[in-house]
PAZAPA-4460 file (N, C-alpha, C; in steps of 0.05 Angstrom, whole numbers, plus 32768, in hexadecimal, padded with zeros to 4 digits):
% residues 171
    n_x    n_y    n_z   ca_x   ca_y   ca_z    c_x    c_y    c_z   seq   type   mol
   80EE   81B1   7F18   80E0   819F   7F2B   80EA   8183   7F26     1      X     A
   80F1   8173   7F3B   80FB   8157   7F38   80E2   8146   7F33     2      X     A
   80E8   812F   7F28   80D4   811B   7F22   80C7   8112   7F3C     3      X     A
   80AD   8112   7F3E   809D   810B   7F55   808C   80F3   7F4E     4      X     A
   8094   80DD   7F57   8086   80C4   7F52   8084   80B4   7F6D     5      X     A
   806F   80A3   7F6F   806D   8093   7F86   806A   80A3   7FA0     6      X     A
   806E   8096   7FB6   806D   80A3   7FD0   804F   80A8   7FD8     7      X     A
   804C   80B1   7FEF   8031   80B7   7FFA   802D   80D4   7FFB     8      X     A
   8017   80DD   7FF0   800F   80F9   7FF0   7FF3   80FD   7FFA     9      X     A
   7FEC   8115   8004   7FD1   811C   8009   7FCA   8132   7FF5    10      X     A
   7FB4   812E   7FE6   7FAB   8140   7FD3   7F94   8150   7FE2    11      X     A
   7F96   816B   7FE2   7F83   817C   7FF0   7F74   818D   7FDC    12      X     A
   7F5B   8193   7FE3   7F4A   81A4   7FD1   7F38   81B4   7FE2    13      X     A
   7F2E   81CB   7FD6   7F1B   81DB   7FE3   7F28   81F4   7FEE    14      X     A
   7F15   8205   7FFC   7F1F   821E   8008   7F10   8222   8022    15      X     A
   7F1C   8231   8034   7F0E   8237   804D   7F07   821E   805D    16      X     A
   7EED   821C   8064   7EE3   8204   8073   7ED9   81EF   805F    17      X     A
   7ED7   81F6   8046   7ECE   81E3   8031   7EE6   81D4   8026    18      X     A
   7EF1   81C3   8035   7F0B   81B6   802F   7F09   8197   8033    19      X     A
   7F19   8189   8025   7F1A   816C   8028   7F37   8164   801C    20      X     A
   7F3D   814B   801F   7F55   8140   8016   7F56   8123   8016    21      X     A
   7F68   8116   8008   7F6A   80FA   8006   7F88   80F1   8004    22      X     A
   7F8E   80DA   800D   7FA8   80CE   800A   7FAA   80C1   7FF0    23      X     A
   7FC0   80C6   7FE0   7FC4   80BA   7FC6   7FE1   80B1   7FC3    24      X     A
   7FE6   809F   7FB1   8001   8096   7FAA   8005   8099   7F8C    25      X     A
   7FF4   80A8   7F7F   7FF5   80AC   7F63   7FFA   80C9   7F5A    26      X     A
   8011   80D3   7F60   801A   80EE   7F59   8033   80EB   7F48    27      X     A
   8033   80FA   7F32   804B   80FA   7F22   8050   8114   7F15    28      X     A
   8068   811C   7F10   806D   8135   7F02   8067   812F   7EE3    29      X     A
   805D   8144   7ED8   8055   8143   7EBB   806B   8152   7EAB    30      X     A
   8072   816A   7EB4   8086   817A   7EA6   8094   818D   7EBA    31      X     A
   80AB   8195   7EB1   80BC   81A8   7EC0   80B6   81C5   7EB6    32      X     A
   80B1   81C8   7E9D   80AC   81E3   7E92   8094   81E3   7E7F    33      X     A
   807C   81EC   7E88   8077   81F6   7EA3   8075   81DF   7EB8    34      X     A
   807A   81E6   7ED0   8078   81D0   7EE5   805A   81C5   7EE8    35      X     A
   8056   81AC   7EE5   803A   81A1   7EE6   803E   8185   7EF2    36      X     A
   8026   817C   7EFE   8023   8162   7F0B   800B   8154   7EFF    37      X     A
   800C   8139   7F02   7FF5   812A   7EFC   7FEC   811A   7F16    38      X     A
   7FD2   811B   7F1C   7FC8   810E   7F33   7FAF   80FE   7F2A    39      X     A
   7FAD   80E6   7F34   7F96   80D5   7F2F   7F84   80D6   7F48    40      X     A
   7F6B   80DD   7F44   7F58   80E0   7F59   7F3E   80CF   7F54    41      X     A
   7F36   80C0   7F69   7F1C   80B1   7F66   7F06   80C5   7F66    42      X     A
   7EF4   80C3   7F53   7EDE   80D6   7F51   7EC9   80D1   7F66    43      X     A
   7ECB   80BC   7F76   7EB8   80B9   7F8D   7EC4   80C6   7FA7    44      X     A
   7EDD   80D0   7FA5   7EE9   80DD   7FBD   7EDB   80F7   7FC5    45      X     A
   7EDB   80FE   7FDC   7ECD   8117   7FE6   7EDC   8130   7FDB    46      X     A
   7EF5   812D   7FD4   7F04   8143   7FCA   7EFE   814A   7FAE    47      X     A
   7EF3   8137   7F9E   7EEF   813A   7F81   7EDE   8152   7F7B    48      X     A
   7EC5   8155   7F88   7EB5   816C   7F82   7EC3   8187   7F88    49      X     A
   7ED3   8187   7F9C   7EE2   819F   7FA4   7EF6   81A8   7F8F    50      X     A
   7F05   8193   7F83   7F16   8198   7F6D   7F08   81A4   7F56    51      X     A
   7EF1   8199   7F4F   7EE0   81A3   7F39   7ED6   81BE   7F3D    52      X     A
   7ECD   81C3   7F56   7EC1   81DE   7F5D   7ED6   81F5   7F5D    53      X     A
   7EED   81EF   7F69   7F00   8205   7F6D   7F16   8205   7F57    54      X     A
   7F1D   81EF   7F4C   7F31   81EE   7F37   7F4D   81EF   7F40    55      X     A
   7F51   81E8   7F59   7F6C   81E7   7F65   7F6E   81CE   7F77    56      X     A
   7F88   81C7   7F7C   7F8D   81B0   7F8F   7FA9   81B3   7F99    57      X     A
   7FAE   81A7   7FB0   7FC8   81A7   7FBC   7FD3   8189   7FBD    58      X     A
   7FED   8187   7FB9   7FF9   816D   7FBC   800F   8170   7FD2    59      X     A
   800B   815F   7FE7   801C   815F   7FFF   802A   8146   8001    60      X     A
   8045   8145   7FF9   8054   812D   7FF9   805E   8129   8017    61      X     A
   8056   8112   8022   805A   810E   803F   8076   8105   8045    62      X     A
   807F   810D   805D   8098   8103   8069   8092   80EA   8077    63      X     A
   80A7   80DB   807E   80A5   80C1   808B   8098   80C2   80A5    64      X     A
   8097   80D9   80B3   808B   80DC   80CD   806E   80E6   80CB    65      X     A
   8061   80E6   80B4   8047   80F0   80B1   8033   80D9   80AA    66      X     A
   8037   80C1   80B5   8025   80AC   80B0   8009   80B3   80BA    67      X     A
   8008   80C0   80D2   7FED   80C6   80DD   7FDD   80D7   80C9    68      X     A
   7FEA   80EA   80BB   7FDD   80FA   80A7   7FD2   80E9   8090    69      X     A
   7FE4   80D7   8086   7FDD   80C5   8071   7FC5   80B5   8077    70      X     A
   7FC4   80A9   808F   7FAE   8098   8098   7F94   80A7   809C    71      X     A
   7F96   80C0   80A7   7F7F   80D1   80AB   7F71   80D8   8090    72      X     A
   7F83   80DE   807D   7F77   80E7   8061   7F70   80CE   8052    73      X     A
   7F78   80B7   805A   7F6F   809E   804D   7F54   8095   8059    74      X     A
   7F4B   80A1   806F   7F31   809C   8079   7F31   8086   8090    75      X     A
   7F49   8080   8099   7F4C   806A   80AD   7F3B   806F   80C6    76      X     A
   7F39   8087   80CF   7F2B   808D   80E8   7F0F   8097   80E4    77      X     A
   7F05   8096   80CB   7EEA   809D   80C5   7EE5   80BC   80C2    78      X     A
   7EF9   80CD   80C5   7EF7   80E9   80C2   7EF2   80F1   80A5    79      X     A
   7EE2   8106   809F   7EDE   810E   8083   7EE2   812C   8081    80      X     A
   7EE6   8136   8069   7EE6   8153   8064   7EFB   8161   8075    81      X     A
   7EF2   8177   8080   7F03   818A   808F   7F0E   817C   80A8    82      X     A
   7EFF   8168   80B3   7F08   815B   80CB   7F23   814E   80C8    83      X     A
   7F2B   8146   80B0   7F44   8137   80AB   7F5C   814A   80AF    84      X     A
   7F59   8164   80AE   7F6F   8177   80B0   7F77   817C   80CD    85      X     A
   7F67   8172   80E2   7F6F   8177   80FC   7F88   8166   8104    86      X     A
   7F98   8171   8115   7FB0   8163   811E   7FC9   8169   810D    87      X     A
   7FC7   817A   80FB   7FDE   8182   80EA   7FDD   81A0   80E4    88      X     A
   7FF1   81AC   80DD   7FF3   81C9   80D7   7FF1   81CD   80B9    89      X     A
   7FDF   81DE   80B0   7FDA   81E4   8095   7FDD   8201   808E    90      X     A
   7FE4   8206   8075   7FE6   8222   806C   7FDA   8223   8051    91      X     A
   7FD8   823B   8044   7FCE   823E   8029   7FE1   8250   801A    92      X     A
   7FE0   824D   8000   7FEF   825E   7FED   7FDC   826B   7FDB    93      X     A
   7FE5   826F   7FC1   7FD5   827F   7FAE   7FB8   8273   7FAA    94      X     A
   7FB4   825A   7FA8   7F9A   824E   7FA1   7F87   824D   7FB9    95      X     A
   7F91   824E   7FD2   7F81   824C   7FEA   7F7E   8230   7FF2    96      X     A
   7F89   821C   7FE4   7F87   81FF   7FEB   7F99   81FA   8003    97      X     A
   7F8F   81EA   8016   7FA1   81E4   802D   7FBA   81D4   8026    98      X     A
   7FD1   81DD   8030   7FEA   81CF   802B   7FF7   81C7   8046    99      X     A
   8001   81B0   8049   800C   81A6   8063   8027   81B2   8068   100      X     A
   8028   81BF   8080   8041   81CA   808A   8053   81B3   8092   101      X     A
   806C   81B3   808A   807E   819D   8091   807E   8184   807F   102      X     A
   806E   8186   8068   806E   8171   8054   8088   8171   8046   103      X     A
   8090   815A   803B   80A9   8159   802B   80A7   816E   8015   104      X     A
   8092   8170   8008   808A   8184   7FF4   806C   8189   7FF6   105      X     A
   8065   81A4   7FF4   804A   81AC   7FF4   8047   81BC   7FDB   106      X     A
   8036   81B3   7FC8   8034   81BD   7FAD   8018   81C8   7FA8   107      X     A
   8015   81E1   7FA1   7FFD   81F0   7F9B   7FF8   81EE   7F7C   108      X     A
   7FE2   81E2   7F75   7FDC   81DE   7F58   7FC2   81E9   7F4E   109      X     A
   7FC2   81F2   7F36   7FA8   81FB   7F28   7FA3   81E5   7F14   110      X     A
   7F89   81DD   7F13   7F82   81C8   7EFF   7F82   81D5   7EE4   111      X     A
   7F93   81C6   7ED2   7F94   81CF   7EB6   7F81   81BD   7EA5   112      X     A
   7F80   81A4   7EAC   7F6E   8192   7E9D   7F66   817B   7EAE   113      X     A
   7F4F   816F   7EAA   7F44   8158   7EB7   7F3D   8144   7EA1   114      X     A
   7F49   812A   7EA5   7F42   8115   7E92   7F33   8100   7EA3   115      X     A
   7F19   80FC   7E9E   7F08   80E9   7EAC   7F09   80CE   7E9E   116      X     A
   7F11   80BA   7EAC   7F11   809E   7EA2   7F09   808B   7EB8   117      X     A
   7EF4   807C   7EB3   7EEB   8067   7EC5   7EE4   8073   7EE0   118      X     A
   7EF0   8068   7EF5   7EE8   8073   7F11   7EFA   808B   7F19   119      X     A
   7F0F   8093   7F08   7F20   80A6   7F11   7F23   80BD   7EFE   120      X     A
   7F2F   80D3   7F08   7F35   80EA   7EF7   7F51   80EF   7EF9   121      X     A
   7F5E   80F6   7EE3   7F7A   80FE   7EE3   7F7B   811C   7EE3   122      X     A
   7F87   8127   7EF7   7F89   8144   7EF8   7FA4   814D   7EEE   123      X     A
   7FA5   815F   7EDB   7FBE   816C   7ED4   7FBF   8186   7EE1   124      X     A
   7FD2   818B   7EF2   7FD4   81A4   7F02   7FEC   81B4   7EFB   125      X     A
   7FE8   81CD   7EF6   7FFF   81DF   7EF4   8008   81E8   7F0F   126      X     A
   8021   81E6   7F16   802D   81EC   7F2F   802D   820B   7F32   127      X     A
   801F   8214   7F48   8020   8231   7F4E   8035   8237   7F62   128      X     A
   803A   8225   7F75   804D   822B   7F8B   8057   8210   7F96   129      X     A
   806F   8210   7F9F   807B   81F8   7FA9   808B   81FF   7FC2   130      X     A
   8085   81F2   7FD8   8094   81F4   7FF2   80A1   81DA   7FF7   131      X     A
   80BA   81DB   7FFC   80CB   81C3   8001   80D4   81C2   801F   132      X     A
   80D6   81AB   802A   80DF   81A7   8045   80FC   81A0   8044   133      X     A
   810B   81A3   8059   8126   819A   805C   8129   817E   8063   134      X     A
   8113   816F   8068   8113   8154   8071   811B   8143   8058   135      X     A
   8125   812A   805C   812E   811B   8046   811E   8100   8045   136      X     A
   8111   80F8   8059   8103   80DE   8058   80E6   80E0   8051   137      X     A
   80E0   80D3   803A   80C4   80D4   8030   80B4   80BB   803A   138      X     A
   809A   80BE   8039   8089   80A7   8040   8080   8099   8026   139      X     A
   8083   807F   8026   807A   806E   800F   8068   8058   8019   140      X     A
   805A   804E   8007   8047   8037   800F   804F   8020   7FFC   141      X     A
   8058   800B   8009   8064   7FF4   7FFA   8058   7FDA   8006   142      X     A
   804B   7FCB   7FF6   8040   7FB1   7FFF   802F   7FB2   8018   143      X     A
   801E   7FC5   8017   800B   7FC8   802E   8016   7FD5   8048   144      X     A
   802D   7FE1   8047   803A   7FED   805F   8045   8007   8056   145      X     A
   8047   8019   806B   8055   8032   8067   8073   802E   806C   146      X     A
   8084   803A   805A   80A0   8037   805E   80AD   8052   805A   147      X     A
   80C3   8056   8068   80D2   806F   8065   80E7   806C   804F   148      X     A
   80EB   8080   803F   8100   807F   802B   810F   8099   802F   149      X     A
   8128   8096   8038   8139   80AD   803E   814C   80B2   8027   150      X     A
   814D   80CA   801D   815D   80D1   8006   817B   80CB   800C   151      X     A
   8184   80D3   8023   81A1   80D1   802A   81A8   80B4   8030   152      X     A
   819A   80A7   8042   81A1   808C   804A   819C   8078   8034   153      X     A
   8185   8079   8027   817E   8065   8013   818E   8069   7FF8   154      X     A
   8197   8080   7FF3   81A9   8085   7FDB   81C3   8075   7FDE   155      X     A
   81CE   8074   7FF6   81E5   8064   7FFB   81E1   8048   7FF8   156      X     A
   81CA   803D   8002   81C3   8021   8000   81BF   8019   7FE3   157      X     A
   81B1   8029   7FD4   81AD   8025   7FB8   81C7   8024   7FA8   158      X     A
   81D8   8037   7FAF   81F2   8036   7FA1   8201   801E   7FA5   159      X     A
   8200   8014   7FBE   820F   7FFA   7FC6   8205   7FE2   7FB5   160      X     A
   81EA   7FE1   7FB1   81E0   7FC9   7FA4   81DE   7FCC   7F86   161      X     A
   81DE   7FE5   7F7C   81DA   7FE8   7F5F   81F4   7FEC   7F4F   162      X     A
   820A   7FF1   7F5C   8222   7FF4   7F4D   8230   7FDA   7F48   163      X     A
   823A   7FD5   7F30   8248   7FBB   7F2A   8262   7FBA   7F3B   164      X     A
   8269   7FA2   7F43   8283   7FA0   7F51   8299   7FAA   7F42   165      X     A
   82AE   7FB3   7F4E   82C5   7FBD   7F3F   82D3   7FA5   7F32   166      X     A
   82DD   7FAB   7F19   82EB   7F97   7F0A   8309   7F96   7F13   167      X     A
   8314   7F7E   7F10   8330   7F7C   7F16   8340   7F88   7EFF   168      X     A
   8354   7F95   7F06   8365   7FA3   7EF1   8373   7F8D   7EE1   169      X     A
   8376   7F92   7EC8   8384   7F7F   7EB6   839F   7F8C   7EAE   170      X     A
   83B3   7F7C   7EAE   83CF   7F84   7EA7   83D9   7F74   7E90   171      X     A
***
């Protein structure tokens, strides 16, 4: 598993009609062997009791064209719980947690440990299943705005600005 940091993700929890989710920007890989993630969750979020009850969660890393999903799960339109899932296609894997079809990555996780500190809980999740999209542009949140980060296009730009200029040959 590659390093997963930053970007915009929707963390989902629950089963059947007892589901909820939230938009987060705090997802990171913990280890490759075994594959595990770290997610920070506000303990006042509606998804928190579902993570505790069922012991599973999904991490859906959004593509640049999924701003509507990010905003819906951030609560911008006032929808809560299962209502937030309308308008997108969802599937389930081993845990039964909803995973977003077409996400850059949809990751099914089992809770291994919960560390509660202050207003948040740090979830350590063992990856049960991983579905990857062929899309290359991720959704990020930078200085109060959503931005697209494209692996192919932005890699070229980064290479142009990060490589030192060629030195003149000495004879």
